[in-house]
N, C-alpha and C positions, 0 to 999 in steps of 0.2 A: 504493500499499500504505499510505503514511503517514497519508494521509485516513481510511482504513478503520479502522486501528488506533487513532486518535485517539478514536473514539467509545466505547472501553472506558471512558475517564476520565469523561466525563459520565454514561454508564449506570451506572457504580460510585457515583458521588455519589447518584443517585437510590435505588439499591439500598440504600446505607448509611442514608440517610435514613428510606427506608421500613421497613427492618428495625428501625431504634431505635425509630420510632414502634410497630410491631407487638410488640416486646418490652416497651415501655412499658405497652400495652394488657394484654398476658399479666400483668405484674406488678400491675396495678390490679384484674384480675379475681379474685385470690387473696384468701383471707380476712384481714382486717387484725387478727384477735384481738378479745379482749374488750375491755370498757371501759377497764380499767386499762392495758392495752397500748396502746390507742389514745391514752389521755391522755398516757402518758409520750411516745409517738411525736409527738404534737401540741406539746408543750413543747419537744422537739429540734428539730422543723421551725420553730416559731416564733421560737426562738433563732438558728436558722442563717439564715432569711429575714432577720431583724433585723440580723444582721452583714452579709450581703450588701447590703442597702438602705444601710447606713451607709457601706460601702465604695464602692458604686457612686456615691453622693453625692460622695465625695472624688474619685473618678475622673473624674465628670462635670466638676467644677471644673477639674482638672489637664488633662484632655484639651482642653476647650474654651480653656483658656489657651495651651496648647501649639499648638493648631491654628491659632490667630490668629497666634502668633508664626511659625510655619511659612509661613502665606499670606503674611505680610509679607516674608519671606526668599526665598519661591519666586517669588510674583507681582509683588512690588514691587521687590525688590533682584536678583532673578534668582540668587541664591546657594545656592539648594536646587532640587532637582528638582521640576518644577511639579505632579507627582502627588502629592508627599508630603502636603499637607493632607488630601486626600481618603482615600488609603490608610492614613494615620495613624489616622484615625477608624475606618475599616473593620477595620483589624487589631484595635484595642482592643475595639470593639464586639463582634465575632464570637469572640474570645478569652473575653470576659466570658460571652457566651452559652454557649458550650461549657461552661463551669464551672458556670453556673446550671443547665443542663439536667442535669448529672450532680448536683448538689446536690437538685434537686427529686426526682429519681428515687431517690437513696440515702435520702433522708429519709422517703419513702413505703415504699421497699422493706424497711426494717429491721423493721418490726412485722409484716409478712408472712412474712418469714423466721423470726421468731421463733415465729409461730403454726405454720408447716409444721414447725419442729424439734419440736414436742410430739408429732408422730406419724411424721416421715420425714426422715432424714438426706439422701436423694437428692432430696426434694422441696425442703427447704431450700436445698441447693446450686444447684438449677435456678433457683430465684427469685433468690437473691442474685447468681449469676454472670450471668444474662440481664439483671438490672437493671443490673449494672456494664457489661454490653455496651451499653446504651443510650449512657452517656457515651463508650464507646470509638468507637463507630460515629458519633455525633453529631460527635466531635473530628474524625475524618478526613473525613467527608462535608461538613462545614462548611469544613474546611481545604482540601481539594481543589476545592470548589466556588468558593471565593474566588480561588485561584490561576488556575482556568480563566477566570472571569469577568474578572479584572483584566487577563489576557494578552489577551483578546478586545478589551476595551476601549481598552487602550492601543494595541494594534496598529492598531485602527479609526481612532485620532486622530493617529498618527504618520505624518508625511509618506513617501511613497514613496522609495526610494534604489536605486541599483544596486549598492552594495557591502554587506559585511557590517555596516557601523556601525549600521545602522538596527535589526536584531535585538539586537545588542548593547545599544543604547539601551533598547529596550523591556524586556529582561530586567533590566538594572540599575535601572530604574524600577520593575519589580516588587519588587525587594528592599525598597522603602521600606514595602509592606505590613507588613514584620516588625517595623518600628519601634513601632507602635502594640501590636502583639500581644507584643513582648518586654517593653515598660513594663507593660501590664497583668498578664503572666504574674509579674513581679516583684513587683508590689503584691499579687498573689494569693497567692503562695507564701510572702512574707516575713510580709504581715498575717495569712494563714491560719496559718502556722507560729507565730507569737507568740502568736495566740489559743488554738490547740490546746494548747500547751506550757505556758502560764500556768494553764490550767483543770486540766492533768493534774497539774502539779506541785502544785497547792494540794490537789487531791483525794487525791494520794498521801500527801504529807508529813504532812498533818493528819488526814486520814480513816484511811488504812491504818496509818501508823506511830504516830501519837500516841493516836488513839483506839481503834484496832484493829478498826475495822468494815469489812466487805468493799469491794471496790473500786467495784462498781456496787450501791450501797447508797441508797436514797431519803432517808435520813437525813443524807447527805453534800450540803451546800449546794452544792458545786461539781460535783457528778455530772452534772446537765443541760450545764453549760457544757463539761464533759469529752467527753460524747456529740456536743454541737455541733460541737466543735473537731475530732473525727475527720472530719467531713464538710467543714468549711471548709477544713482543711489538706489533706487526703488525697484529697478528691474535687475540689472546685472548684479548689484550689491546683494539684493535678497535672494537671488537665484543662487549665487555661490553660497551664501549662509546657510540656506536650507538643503542644498545638495550634500553639505558636510553633515548637517544634522541627521538628514535621511538615512546616510551610509553609516554614520557612527552609531546610531541606534540600532540598526540590524546587525553591525560587526559586534557591538557590546553584548546584545542578547546573544548571539552565537557563541561567543566567547564564555559567557556565564553559563549558558546552556550546556557546553562542554565540561564546565567545572562541577556543574550540580549533579550530572549524571556520569561522573568519572569512572564508576565501577562496572557500567555496563555500556560497551562501545557501540551497541544497535541503538540503544536509547539516546546516547550521546549524539549519534548522528541525526536522529529525529529531531532532537532539541535544537541541533545547529540549523537545520534546515527549516523549522517551524517559522522563525521570522521572516525568511526569504520567501516561503510560500504566502505567508500572509501579506506580506508587501505586495507579491504579485496578485493577490485577490484585490487589495485595495486600488492597483492600478485599473484593473479591469472594471471595477464599480466606480473610480473616478471617471473614465471615459463615459459610462453610461449617465453619470449624473451631469457631466458637461453638455451632453446632448439634450437634456431636459431643461436647461436654463433658458427661458424666453419670456417675453412680456407682451403686453397689448399696448396700443397707442394710447396716449393720455395717462398713462400710469403714474400714480403718486409714488412718494419715496418708499412707504411702506410696501407697495406691491412690487417695485424692485428688489427690496430686501427679501420678499418671500420668493421671488423668482430664483434669487441665489440659494436661499435657504433650502428651498426644494432640492435642488442638486446636491448640496453639502450633506443634508440631512439624511437623504435616501442613500448616498454612497456610504455615510457611517453606519447607518442601520443594517445595510447590507453586509458590511465588513463584520458586524457583530455576528451576524448568523454564519458567514463563511469561516469566521475563525473557530467558532464551535466545531463545525465539520472537520476542519484541518486538524486541530488539537486531538479530537477524537480518533480521526482517520489514522494519525500517527502513533496513536495508541500510547501516549505519555502518560505515565503515573500522575494521578492528580489533575487530570485534564480539565476538570470543571473549574477548579481553583485556578489554573493558569489562564484559562478563558476568561474567569472573573476579573483577574489582575489586568488582562488586557482591556476589558470594557471599562474598567476603572480609567485607563489611560484615555480612551475615547471621550469618556464623559468629562473628564478633567480638560482636555482641550475645548469642548464646547463651553463648560463653564467660565474658563478663563477668557475666552473670546467674548462671551457675553458680558463679563464684568468689565473688561475693556471698553465695549461698546458703551456700557453705562457711564463709564467714567469720563468719555470723550465725545458722545455724541451731543449735539444740540437739541435732541429730543428729551434729554433728561436734566435733572435738576443740577448737578455739579457743573456742567458747562454753562447753563443758563445763569448760575450764579456768578461765574466769572464775568460773563457778559453784562450783567447788572452791576457788578463792582467796578465795571470799566467805566461807569459814568462819573466816578470818583477821581479818575486819573490813572496814569501807568502803574503808579506804586499800588494802589489797592487791585488792580487786575493781576499783577505780579504775585502779590502776596495770596490772592484767592487761587491762583493756579498752582502754587507751590502747596498749599493746603490740600487742594484736589488730589495732586499727585501723589502725596503722602498717604493721605487716607486710602487711594485706589490700591495701595499695596496689600491691604487686609486679606480681600477675598482671593487673590491668586496664591497668597502665600499659604493661607488657611487650606485652599483647595488641594495645592500640591503636596502640602504636609499631610493631609489626610489621605491623599492618593498614594503616597509612598507607604504609609502604615497599612492601609488596605491591600495594596499590591503585594506587599511582603507578606502579610498574614495570609491571604489567598493562595499565593505560590506556595508558601510553606505549609499549607493545611493548618493555619494557626498554631503551628509548632514553632516558637520562636527560636528554638535552637537550631533549626533546619536552615541555616543562614544561605546556604547554596541556593536551595529552591526559592527562598524568599528574595534573594537578589535577582534570580531568574525572573520572577514574577514583576519586580520593578522595571527591568530591561523590556519585558513585554508590554508593560504599560506605556513605554516610549514608543515601541513599535506601533502600539494601536493608536497613539496619538498622531503619528506621522504617516501612518499607511494610506489615508487617503489625501496625501500631500499633492497628488496630480491636481484636484479639483480645488483644494484650499488655496494652493499657490497661485492657480488661475484666478480666483477671485482677489488675491492681492496684485498680481501683475496687471489685472484689468485697470486699476485705479491710475497709474501713470498715463496709459494709453489715452483714457478718458479726459485726464487733466490736459495732456498735450492737444488732444482734439478740442477742447474748449478754447486754449491759446490760439490754435490755428484759426478757429471761427472768428475770434475777436480780431487777431492781425489781418485776415483776410476780408474783414466787413462783410460777413454773410448774413447779418441781420439778427434781429432779437430772438425770433423763433428759433433758429438753430442754436442760438447762444442758450437759451432756456433749455433745449433738450440736452446740451452737453452739460450745462450746469447740474442738471438732474443726475446726470451719470457720474459727474465729478462729485457731487456730494455723497452719492453711494460709494464712489470710490475712496473717499476719505474715511467712512466708517469701515470699509473692508481692510484699508490699509492699517488703520489703527488696530483693528482685530487681529490682522495678520502679524503685527509686531508682537502683540500680547501672546498669540499662540507659538510664535518663534521663541519667546523668552521662556515660556512654560515649559515647551518640548525640550529646550536646551538644558533646563534645570533637572528634568528626569533623565536626559541622556548623560549629562555630567555626573549625575549621582551614579549611573550604570558604570560610567567609565572608571570612577573612582574604584569601584568595587574590582573592575577588570585589571587595575593597576596591581592588587595583590596577587592576581593570577600570573600576571607577567613575572612578578617576584618570584613565585613558585618555580616557573620555568627556566628562569636565570639561575636560580640556585640548583635545579637538576641538571642544567647544562654545565655547570662547574663540577658535577660529580657528587654534590652533596646529597645524602641519603635521609638524615635525620634534622628535625628542626627542635633545637633546644628550647625548653620551656621554663628553665630555671628549677632550683633546688634539686638537681640532679635527674629531673624528668625530661623525656623527649618524646616525639611521636615521628613517625615514618613520614617523610616530606610529602609523598603523594596522597597520603591520607589526611594531612593536616587540614583543620576547618579555619575558617575566616578568624575565629576567635583565638585559634592557636597562633596565628601570624600576629594578632594584635598583642598577644602575650610576648612572643618573642621580641617584637620590635618596640615593646613598651609604649604602645599606642592607647593612652588615657588621658582623661583630662587634668591629671595632675602632673602629667611629663611636660617639663619645660620646653622640649622640642615641639610638642603638639601645640602648647599655648603660644609660643612664638610664632610657629608656622601659621596658625589661625590669624594672629594679628597681622602677619605679613600679607596674608591673603586677603583681608580686609582692606589693608593699606593699598594693596596692588589695584584693587578695583577702583579706589578713590583717585590714585594717581593716573590710572589709565584714562578716567572720565576728565579728569583736569587737563590732561594732554590733548584729548581729542576737542574739547570746549575750545581751549585756547587757541588750537589750531584753526578752528572754524573762526574764531575772533580775528586772527591775524589775517587769514586770507579775504574775509569780509572787509576788513578796513582798507586793503588794497582795492578791492572792488568798488567800495564806496567813493574812494578817492578818483578812481578812474571815471566813473560815471558823472561825478560832479565836474572832472575835468573836460571831458567832452560837452557837457552842456555848458560850461562857462566859455571855453574856447572856440565852439561852434554854435552859435545860437540859432542857426538855421534848423538844427536837429529837432529842437521843440516845435518849430513852425512847420515842419514835416516836409521840408524842401530838400535837405540833405540827409541821407541816410547815416546812422551812427557806425561807428567801427565795432561791429559784433565780434569780429575774430580777436580783437585785443582782449575783451573781457572773458571769452573762451580760453584763450591763452593764461590769463591770470588766474582763472579757477583751476586749469589743469596743473600748472606750476605749483601752485599752493597745495594742491592736494598730493602730488607726488612727493613733494618735499617733507609736508607735515605727517604723512602716514607711517614714516620710518620708526619713530620714537616710539609709538604705542606697540607697534609689531615687535619690536626688540625687546620691550618690557615683558610681553606675554610669552615670549622664548626663553629669556634669561631668568625669570623669576623662579620656576620650578628648577631648573638646572642649579642655580646658585644655592637655592634653598636646599636641594639634595647634597650638594657638596659639603655645606656646613652642617645642616641638622639631620642628614641622613633620611631613612624612609618614614620615620615618625614625624619628622618635620614637613614631609612632602605632603603626607595625608593631611595634616594640620592646614597646610597652604591651599589645598584643594577645597577643604571644607570650609575655610574662611573665605576664600574668593567666591565660592558658589553661593553661600548664604548672603554674604554682603552684595555681590554682584547682581543677584537674582532680585534682590529688593531694591537696589539702586536702578537697575534697568527698568522694572515697572514704573517706578516714581518719574523716572525722566520721560519715558515714552509717553505715558498717560498725561503728565502735566503738559508737554508740548502738544499732545493731541487735542487736549481740551482748549488751550490757547488759541489753537488754529481754528477750531470750530466755534469758539465764541467770537472770533472776527468775523467768521463767515456768517454767523447768526445776526450780528450787527448790520453786516453788509446787506442781509436780505430785507433791511427796512425796520429793524427793531432798535430801540433806544437811540434814536436819531438817525440811523442809517449811516451811509458813506459819507466821509468828509466831516461827520460830527467830532466832537471832543472825544465821545465814547469809543468811536471808531479808531482815532488816532492812538488812544491809550491801548485798545486790543491789538493793533498792528505792532506796538512794542512789546506787548506780551508775547504775540506770535513770534517776533524776531527772537526774543530770549529763547522761547521754547523750540525754534529750529534745530539748533545743534542738540537740544536734549532728545527730541523724538526721532531725528533722521540721522544722527551721527553717533553720540556717546550711547544712548540707550540700546538701540540694535546691535551695536559693536559689542557691548558688554557680554552678551549672551555667547558670542563666538570666543571671548578671551577666557570664561571659564571652561569651555570645551577645549581650548587650544593649550591652556595650562595642563589639563588632564592627559591630553594626548602627547605633549612633550614629556610629562612624568613619566609615561608608559614607554616613550621611545628611549628615554635616557635612564630607565631603571638600572641597566647594567653598570653604567658609570656612577650612580648613586651608591651601588653596592660595593664598587670597586675603590672608590676614591673619597667617599663621604669621611667628614672630619669626626662626626659623634656616631 
């Protein structure tokens, strides 16, 4: 039965990539609009590709240098997994490819969505959403394809063994794929976030506030860079981010499944394949859900939300049913408990998403309160937004905390001493949350397409009716984008926790590879290394809350999250200051720009954002890599575990606060623009714009990047486990 069910995964890969190709062709066959629309779309596309080309040049140098270093450590000094140099390159390459596919599609789709909006809301929604689905399906298709390929290849070249150590070794080797994917995701998220917010702040502060011209006005020198930024941050960046989360969740579940069923190789294989098969089911159900998303003409905002909700809810419900059949078909012990853990993950994703929507949507009290406070000026608007962001951390953290407890208990059959099965349950919860990523990411990628379409309508002068339709799509996109960020952060927390548990399994394999057979527990007691439990490792390495190494590690992890946030926010501030100066310079030196008789120098603003993003993204990335390495060298395994827990707990809360505060400020501004509290150009509107400007680096740079940081630190810790064991000071 296991071999039969396995084929669901490769068939789903083919279906995902084929569907992505068909949706791309469907998008291309639609009318791209008149010459003015196409010219604007071409400027945005050229700017986006220019940014990506520059970023990929930086990544080529970085990845090539690190690959050489890893080759020396792995093949020369044997301090690293021998597959790391190859999987590292593959992870970075396919993470970049997923973002590139999404970027190409989004920049081509925006003009076609704008053209469709001239005559039909339903037609515009269909083009925008199915174009977003191209990236969603490309991410899951390429991600699962890589997991299956590297599992097959490493299995083929790993010597046979009679015990369970072989499959544990294979699955922990698979985890090295996440190193390259995580690093590329961090570069894409941080760099894209800096780019988009530098352009957005420059366009808003000088264009809207100082000169009073509309947001998407061709007289604004930063307007093209602003539209480019929507794609590099929320399409390429989000695609790389969730590609890494998707792969890491499957790989961590496979590694923990191999450890949980160590004594029975047949059950080991079933536990390893289960997350891959369930991911395959999720892909097939996502395709069906995407095809169901449609709406009627004259639809209200609630109708549009229900249209997207129909597809995502049916995919999630179908996954729950399919997972029950898969887990029972694989004949895993405690299948109902493992299924329950997976259902917990699905429900957690829904609750976190709804919580984010409540905290950031102008339909609910928190955001409306910010809009009301804006009547008192920028200070009261900012204070209200900070309060909303802090309060919004409660439900996601309580939900994820409850999910961890339930998933562990269900996986272990509520035997809290069965840590292996409990951790496998947590990993399956993360897989359940991310299995329908094909449609979830489509909802998220749809947002920037609708936003760019609205900008194109405004700049092309297509009239109020077309603008009203794109505004409806854009408002929906703001909600799905905020929900998508919450979903990404919540899934990152579960995935990072599973990776922390996987770190212990990598330590086990490293010790076995060194010829060690026993694990000392103190007082003359020891246990066979292959049979040692998670608790045994905690005793051996003195991982407890009274250990100074653990306490210092926890503090270092919390500090790392705050330093990372400070670096990314300051990076946006620096790049934005340059953008503001440039826009002011062009208005000052060429008054004809505001008169509309001379076009601005868009290319100069695109260059400023590109250079600023490339320069400023280096320090946060280096911090994420060096923190676990240096902690391991000084504080050993106990310190690294403390670092990962401290970084996860503080980074999770901080990411929710930043993302939700920024989203609430943004939607409060849009609520005022809709005619409330004085409407556009009122004192409340100017205050709300200031609040939105403060929130821009929160929600689009620092917040989304933090979830990658906590996963990257876990992956780097796994990658450098051999170095920590060999050279740690304590």
